[in-house]
C-alpha positions in Angstrom: 25.9 5.0 1.3 24.0 8.3 1.5 23.1 10.8 4.2 19.7 12.5 4.1 18.1 15.5 5.9 14.5 14.9 7.0 12.4 11.8 7.2 14.2 8.5 6.5 12.2 5.3 6.3 13.9 1.9 6.3 12.1 -1.3 5.2 13.7 -4.6 6.2 12.1 -7.6 4.4 12.8 -11.1 5.6 10.9 -13.6 3.5 11.2 -16.8 1.4 11.3 -14.9 -1.9 13.9 -13.7 -4.3 15.7 -10.4 -3.6 14.6 -7.4 -5.6 16.3 -7.4 -8.9 17.9 -4.6 -10.8 19.5 -1.2 -9.8 17.5 1.8 -8.7 16.2 4.1 -11.5 17.6 7.5 -12.3 14.5 9.0 -10.7 15.2 7.2 -7.4 18.8 8.3 -7.4 17.8 11.9 -8.0 15.5 11.8 -4.9 18.4 10.4 -2.8 17.3 6.8 -2.5 19.7 3.9 -2.1 19.1 0.2 -1.8 21.4 -2.6 -0.7 20.7 -6.3 -0.7 22.4 -9.5 0.2 23.1 -12.2 -2.4 20.0 -13.4 -4.2 19.0 -16.8 -3.0 17.2 -19.4 -5.0 13.4 -19.0 -5.0 11.8 -20.2 -1.7 15.2 -21.0 -0.2 16.8 -18.7 2.4 16.3 -15.1 3.5 16.6 -12.0 1.5 17.4 -8.7 3.2 17.2 -5.2 1.8 17.0 -1.6 3.0 15.0 1.0 1.2 15.3 4.7 2.1 13.7 8.0 1.2 13.8 11.5 2.6 11.3 14.3 3.1 11.4 17.8 4.7 10.9 18.1 8.4 8.0 20.6 9.0 6.1 19.1 12.0 5.3 20.8 15.3 5.1 17.5 17.1 7.1 14.3 16.5 4.0 12.1 16.6 0.5 12.2 17.9 -2.1 9.5 18.7 -5.8 9.8 17.9 -8.3 7.9 20.0 -12.1 7.8 20.4 -13.4 8.1 24.0 -17.2 7.9 24.2 -18.2 10.3 21.5 -15.1 12.5 21.6 -12.2 12.2 19.3 -8.9 13.2 21.1 -5.4 14.0 19.8 -2.7 13.2 22.3 0.9 14.2 22.3 3.3 11.3 21.6 1.2 8.7 23.4 1.0 10.6 26.7 -2.2 11.8 28.4 -1.7 15.4 27.3 -4.6 16.3 25.0 -3.6 18.6 22.2 -7.0 18.8 20.5 -10.4 17.3 20.8 -13.7 17.3 18.8 -17.0 15.5 18.5 -16.2 15.4 14.8 -13.4 12.8 14.1 -12.6 14.4 10.7 -11.6 17.7 12.5 -9.4 15.9 15.0 -7.6 13.7 12.4 -7.0 16.6 10.1 -5.7 18.7 13.0 -3.2 15.9 13.9 -2.1 15.6 10.3 -1.5 19.3 10.1 0.6 19.5 13.3 2.4 16.1 13.5 4.7 14.2 11.2 3.5 10.8 12.4 -0.2 10.2 13.2 -1.4 7.0 14.8 -5.1 6.2 14.8 -4.8 4.0 17.9 -8.3 2.7 18.9 -12.0 3.2 18.3 -14.3 3.7 15.3 -13.6 7.0 13.5 -16.7 7.9 11.4 -15.7 10.8 9.2 -17.7 13.4 7.3 -15.3 13.6 4.4 -12.0 12.2 3.1 -9.0 12.1 5.3 -6.7 14.4 3.3 -2.9 14.3 3.5 -2.1 18.0 3.9 1.7 18.2 3.3 4.7 16.1 2.3 6.5 13.8 4.7 3.6 12.7 6.8 3.1 9.2 8.0 -0.5 7.9 8.8 -0.8 4.7 10.8 -4.1 2.8 11.2 -3.6 0.5 14.2 -5.3 -2.9 14.6 -7.8 -1.5 17.0 -8.9 1.3 14.8 -11.6 1.5 12.2 -11.9 4.4 9.8 -15.2 4.7 7.9 -17.3 7.4 6.2 -20.6 8.6 7.7 -23.7 7.7 5.8 -23.9 11.1 4.1 -20.1 11.7 4.0 -18.8 13.9 1.2 -15.7 12.0 0.1 -13.4 13.5 -2.5 -14.5 12.2 -5.9 -11.6 11.6 -8.4 -12.7 11.3 -12.0 -11.4 11.5 -15.6 -14.9 11.2 -17.1 -14.9 7.4 -17.2 -16.4 6.9 -13.7 -16.3 8.4 -10.3 -14.0 7.1 -7.6 -14.4 8.3 -4.0 -11.3 8.2 -1.8 -11.4 7.5 2.0 -7.7 8.4 2.5 -6.6 10.8 -0.2 -3.0 11.8 -0.8 -3.3 14.5 -3.5 0.1 15.4 -4.8 2.1 15.1 -1.7 5.6 13.5 -1.9 7.1 11.0 0.6 3.9 10.1 2.4 3.6 6.8 4.2 0.3 5.0 4.9 0.6 2.0 7.2 -2.7 0.2 7.5 -3.2 -2.6 10.1 -6.8 -2.0 11.1 -10.0 -1.6 9.1 -10.7 0.9 6.4 -14.4 0.6 5.5 -15.3 2.2 2.2 -18.6 3.4 0.7 -19.2 0.6 -1.8 -18.0 -0.4 -5.3 -15.7 2.2 -6.8 -14.5 3.5 -3.5 -10.7 3.6 -2.8 -9.6 3.0 0.8 -6.2 4.5 0.0 -5.6 6.8 -3.0 -2.3 8.3 -4.0 -3.4 10.8 -6.6 -0.5 12.5 -8.4 -2.6 13.8 -11.4 -1.2 17.1 -12.6 -2.2 17.8 -16.2 -0.4 14.9 -17.7 2.7 15.1 -15.4 3.7 12.9 -12.5 2.6 14.8 -9.4 3.9 12.5 -6.6 7.5 11.5 -6.3 8.2 9.1 -3.4 6.0 7.4 -0.8 5.0 4.2 0.7 1.9 2.0 1.2 1.9 -0.9 3.7 -1.4 -2.6 4.1 -2.2 -5.8 6.1 -5.6 -4.6 7.4 -9.2 -5.2 6.1 -10.7 -3.0 3.4 -14.4 -3.9 3.1 -16.8 -2.0 0.9 -13.9 -0.9 -1.2 -14.0 -1.3 -5.0 -10.4 -1.0 -6.1 -9.1 -0.8 -2.5 -5.7 0.8 -3.2 -5.3 3.3 -6.1 -1.9 4.6 -7.3 -2.3 7.2 -10.0 0.3 9.4 -11.9 3.0 8.8 -9.3 6.6 7.7 -9.4 9.0 6.0 -7.0 6.4 4.6 -4.7 7.2 1.6 -2.5 4.6 -1.1 -1.6 6.5 -3.7 0.5 3.3 -5.6 1.4 -0.4 -5.4 0.6 -3.0 -8.1 1.2 -6.8 -8.3 1.8 -9.8 -10.6 1.4 -12.7 -8.1 1.9 -12.5 -5.7 -1.1 -15.4 -5.5 -3.6 -13.6 -5.6 -6.9 -9.8 -5.5 -7.1 -7.1 -5.2 -4.4 -4.9 -2.6 -6.3 -5.3 -0.4 -9.3 -2.4 1.4 -11.0 -2.5 4.0 -13.7 0.0 6.4 -15.2 2.8 5.4 -12.7 6.5 5.0 -13.2 9.3 3.3 -11.3 7.3 1.5 -8.7 8.8 -1.2 -6.4 6.2 -3.6 -5.1 7.0 -6.5 -2.8 4.3 -9.1 -1.9 0.7 -8.4 -3.0 -2.1 -10.9 -2.2 -5.7 -10.6 -3.4 -7.6 -13.2 -1.4 -11.2 -12.3 -1.8 -12.0 -15.3 -3.9 -15.4 -15.4 -5.6 -16.9 -12.6 -3.5 -15.8 -9.5 -5.5 -16.3 -8.6 -9.1 -13.1 -9.0 -11.1 -10.9 -10.0 -8.1 -7.7 -8.9 -9.8 -4.8 -8.7 -7.4 -3.3 -5.9 -9.5 -5.2 -4.1 -12.3 -2.3 -2.4 -14.1 -4.9 -0.5 -16.1 -3.2 2.1 -18.3 -0.1 4.0 -19.2 2.5 2.8 -16.6 6.2 2.2 -17.1 8.9 0.4 -15.2 6.9 -1.5 -12.6 8.6 -4.3 -10.7 6.6 -6.7 -8.6 8.3 -9.3 -6.5 5.4 -11.7 -5.8 1.7 -11.9 -6.5 -0.8 -14.2 -5.0 -4.4 -14.6 -6.1 -7.4 -16.8 -5.2 -10.0 -18.3 -7.5 -12.2 -17.0 -8.9 -9.9 -14.3 -10.5 -10.8 -12.7 -13.8 -7.0 -12.2 -13.9 -4.6 -12.1 -11.0 -2.6 -9.6 -13.1 -4.2 -7.5 -15.8 -1.7 -5.5 -17.9 -3.1 -2.8 -20.2 -1.2 -0.3 -22.4 1.9 -0.4 -20.2 5.6 -1.0 -20.8 8.6 -2.5 -19.0 6.6 -4.5 -16.5 8.5 -7.2 -14.5 6.9 -9.7 -12.1 9.1 -12.3 -10.5 6.3 -14.7 -9.5 2.5 -15.2 -9.8 0.8 -18.0 -7.9 -2.9 -18.9 -8.0 -4.6 -20.8 -5.1 -7.9 -22.6 -5.0 -9.9 -25.1 -3.0 -10.8 -26.9 -6.1 -10.2 -26.1 -9.8 -8.7 -22.7 -10.4 -11.1 -20.5 -12.3 -9.8 -17.4 -14.2 -6.5 -16.4 -15.6 -3.1 -15.9 -14.0 -2.2 -13.0 -16.3 -3.8 -11.2 -19.3 -2.1 -8.6 -21.5 -4.7 -6.4 -23.3 -4.4 -3.2 -25.3 -7.4 -0.9 -25.1 -8.4 2.2 -27.2 -8.0 5.7 -25.5 -11.3 5.2 -23.7 -9.6 2.5 -21.6 -8.1 4.9 -19.1 -10.0 5.5 -15.9 -8.1 8.2 -13.9 -4.7 8.8 -15.4 -3.9 12.0 -17.2 -0.7 10.7 -18.6 0.0 10.4 -22.3 -1.4 7.3 -23.9 0.7 4.2 -24.5 -0.7 2.4 -27.5 0.6 -1.1 -26.9 2.1 -3.2 -24.1 5.8 -3.8 -24.5 8.5 -5.7 -22.6 6.2 -7.5 -20.1 8.2 -10.2 -18.3 6.5 -12.8 -16.0 9.5 -14.8 -14.7 7.4 -17.5 -13.0 3.7 -18.3 -12.9 1.5 -21.3 -12.0 -1.3 -22.7 -9.8 -0.2 -24.1 -6.5 -0.6 -27.8 -5.7 -2.0 -27.0 -2.2 -5.8 -26.8 -2.1 -6.6 -23.6 -0.2 -10.1 -22.2 -0.1 -10.0 -20.0 3.0 -7.5 -17.5 4.2 -6.3 -15.5 7.2 -4.1 -12.5 7.2 -2.2 -12.2 10.5 -0.2 -9.0 11.3 1.6 -8.5 14.6 3.5 -5.4 15.7 6.4 -6.1 18.0 6.1 -4.3 21.3 4.0 -1.3 22.3 3.9 1.2 19.4 3.5 4.1 21.9 6.9 3.1 23.2 8.6 2.0 20.0 7.5 4.7 17.6 9.0 6.1 15.4 10.2 2.5 15.0 7.9 -0.3 14.0 8.6 -4.0 13.4 5.7 -5.9 11.8 5.5 -9.6 11.1 2.8 -10.7 8.6 1.6 -14.1 7.7 -0.7 -15.4 5.0 -2.3 -18.5 6.4 -4.2 -20.9 4.1 -7.1 -23.1 5.5 -6.8 -21.5 9.0 -9.4 -23.7 10.5 -8.0 -27.0 9.3 -4.6 -28.2 8.4 -3.4 -24.6 8.1 -0.6 -23.8 5.8 1.6 -20.7 6.0 2.0 -19.5 2.4 4.0 -16.5 3.2 5.7 -15.0 6.3 7.7 -11.8 6.4 9.0 -9.3 8.9 9.2 -5.6 8.0 11.1 -3.0 10.1 10.1 0.7 9.6 12.1 3.5 11.1 10.4 6.9 10.8 13.1 9.0 12.5 13.3 12.6 11.5 17.1 13.1 11.6 20.0 12.5 9.2 20.7 8.8 8.8 23.1 6.6 7.0 21.5 4.1 4.8 23.2 0.7 5.3 22.5 -2.9 4.9 21.1 -4.3 8.2 22.5 -7.8 7.5 26.1 -6.8 8.0 
């Protein structure tokens, strides 16, 4: 067990899936992370429990702030009270003010139409998009464009080089069309890994997003859960990353988007572990692995209302022009790619619903959150719960002991 100074985030996962395999990496130990888990149950039998922790410096002026739209005014309020700390007719200014002055920022309700990217200004910040909130760019918004000469990728939420940032998305992130990232962790730093530690949890909608979640040139990121059915191309793209721990990822857009890859592991990544991947027909591939090494996926499952169209997994090596955003050194060939279990489910599922419920009133429970998510197949007829999990987040800014919660 370890004691940290600063931000500690705990993730409790209760699901019918195998426990995360393998010890923490050296990089995770260096940053002060520990993980404990109960005994590994058989697949789809029993409950797995684990705790993941990371720390970050405490630099905030306020513990947390809520951001709401009232008529045409965007207001920042202190810790859920009626005290207004800042207000503006321009949501971009209000959101950035909150991120500059608070460690936890909750976009609580309303439609926030921003004139530019929401930029994470410093390490250790948590940004929460609640179910009642929509974040979207204005028609002529100037979003940050990330490019490596092989295409331009605008970012709606842009974490550029900040460690230990958490983005928790339960509402709607509306992009600007194909190529747009709703959430981007951009650690590019001249070939080095520029982000060390952070978390993405996404159960909300991401329409008009190309590759909805982009993770670039980063290490030690956690993605406990990510699911959507509204993206335009792929749910998640990963390039130049190392030592990622990914839980359940479900790309459920079906035949509507372009490639419909649940994860596009595009170029030059190492030591990526994914617990469970779910994809819906049509998928060019549920998992596309390119020029990456030491990739482990516990389980890949394809679902369809008829005959599954597409591939469960493809492993392809590209020339140097295959990279899109990473600045990391090239990996010539894929090596040590392990897919422990894969197949097409017997259940015929053509439609999906993603349900996410937060226990209690966040204004009263923050900095703690307990979120239950369900992936429901055929929600309008003979519905089937394909996955159900409960996640507990504790964003306290104080020294904590990291312990197993199932003791």
